[in-house]
N, C-alpha and C positions, 0 to 999 in steps of 0.2 A: 562557478566553483562545480555548478551540479550538470555542466553540460553534458557530461558523459554517462547521468544517471537516464536510462531506460527502464521499461516493463514491457512486457508484454498485451498486459490491459491496458484500459484507456487511463492516462494521469494527464497533468497539469503543473507546471510546473513556475516559479515566480519567485527569483532573486534566487532565498533559500529554504522556500516551503516548496513542499510536494506535496501534492494532491493524486493517491492510485485508489481506483476503482474500477468496481466490477458489476456487469448487471447478468444474472446467471436466474435459469428455471428450473436451476438443483439443487436445491437446498443443503448440498453433501459437495458443493463447488469448491475445491482449496486452490484454487489460483491465487485468492486473495492472499490465503494465509501465503502460499512459495512467494508473492511478491512482497509479504513482510519481512521473509528470513533474508531476501537478495534485498534488502534494503540496509540491514543489522550488518550483513557480510559487505556489502558498497561503506558503508559509514568507517565501518572496522578500518579496510583497506586504507581508505582515503584519511582517516585520523580526524574523522568528525562524531561529533556527539548525536545523537536523536532526544530532540527536547521531550519528555514525558508527558509534561505541565500541558504541553502543546497539539497531544498526540492522540487521537479520538477516532473511534468506532462507533460506526452505525452500520445497523444491518436493519432492513425493513423489508421483509416476507409475506406477500401477500395469500398463502396458499392457506392449506385450513390445517394440515399439522406436519411436522418435519418426519 
């Protein structure tokens, strides 16, 4: 059901689970937010729901300030 779901970022799909990830040196990079917005759009078009209990965000930043 999710074979046509694609992102410009790195991603992994397994059955009905999807992981999208971004590696960036710019703390203001908005590409992951754009991917999230696309995922919401895609689920609406395809009549699917995002399980908010399984949805997680993890940001790791090694810089000294944002």
